[in-house]
Structures are given as C-alpha cells and as structure tokens.
C-alpha positions, -999 to +999 in steps of 0.1 A: -624-577-053-612-610-038-625-622-005-603-613+025-598-631+057-602-609+088-575-614+114-581-602+149-548-592+164-541-580+199-512-559+214-503-554+250-502-518+261-497-509+298-508-544+309-540-541+288-546-562+258-559-541+229-574-554+197-577-527+170-604-548+153-626-551+184-620-514+191-634-505+156-663-529+161-672-512+194-670-478+179-691-489+149-719-505+170-720-475+193-725-451+163-760-436+165-764-440+127-756-477+128-778-482+159-807-466+140-800-486+109-797-519+129-830-513+147-848-505+115-834-530+091-814-557+108-839-578+127-828-613+116-799-632+101-817-631+068-816-593+070-779-593+077-773-616+048-794-593+026-772-564+037-741-582+027-757-591-007-763-554-013-728-544-001-712-570-024-733-558-053-726-521-045-689-528-043-690-546-077-710-517-093-685-491-079-655-510-093-671-514-127-681-478-128-646-467-119-631-490-146-656-478-173-656-441-166-625-434-147-643-417-118-662-426-086-699-433-090-722-407-073-745-419-045-775-412-066-762-433-095-752-461-072-787-460-057-803-461-092-779-490-103-788-510-072-825-505-078-821-517-114-801-548-105-825-558-078-856-550-098-844-570-128-849-607-122-820-619-143-795-594-128-809-600-093-803-638-098-768-631-110-761-608-081-772-636-057-750-662-076-719-639-073-727-635-036-730-672-031-697-678-049-680-654-025-696-671+005-683-705-007-649-691-014-647-676+021-660-708+039-649-741+024-674-759+047-703-745+027-714-771+001-707-758-034-736-763-058-730-786-087-711-771-116-732-752-140-734-762-177-709-743-198-736-720-213-748-710-178-713-703-166-709-679-195-742-662-186-731-661-150-703-637-160-727-611-172-730-595-138-693-590-137-698-568-167-731-551-160-751-537-190-746-499-196-782-491-188-775-499-151-753-468-149-777-443-165 
C-alpha cells in the first residue's frame, strides 16, 4: 500500500471550527483500550516507532494473505505470521528495511541510505512476497 499524506481540514459550523481529523484523534486517545495500550506499551518514541513497524508489517501480511488466498487473514494467523517475521532474523531485517523505505518515501528530509548492490535489492524484495510458511 503506498504511503499517504494526511491532510487536516477544518470546516466552520455554527461559528465553531471543526476538524474531522482532530475529532477522531480525540476520540481515539480517550478510548479506554487505547489508554491502557499506551500506558503499557508506548513509553518512548522508540516504542511508537516499533508500533508503526508492526502495523506496517501486519498491513503487508494482510494484503499478501488476501492476494494469495482470496480471504481475510484471521487474527490468530496474523499473530503467528508476525511472530515468525520478527523471530526470523532475515525476515525481521527485511521488515525493517521496508519500514525505513516507507519512512524515506514519506519524508524527503530523511537521508536515504546508499543504494544497495543489485543482488541485495533483489533479496530486499523477498518480504514483499513472504514465504508460505509464514501463513501456516
């Protein structure tokens, strides 16, 4: 899935400026499940970056599963696939590489690493097509 730019728009309603984006953020941060998750797991910027790494990887797994099997992946299979990716050093490295590529694509001010040799670029595509054992 390509990176998207978030636009915060506002509308005036009865002399009150309303931003649907900010309204959703407020509802999200007031959600008790999110508050509990944040208190337990999001203590630093590193934790937040790790969350986005997992979200990016989970999104990729869900898309690949849908493409391969024509159905939505179950929560338990997604859980197992994430465990396999992050427990396997080569897949974990590739997940981080894909995440970094998306960061660079979203923020042109981040310095891009030097180009990889051709053989490594080909290997870097392996995560985009995860091995079948990840899904079982």
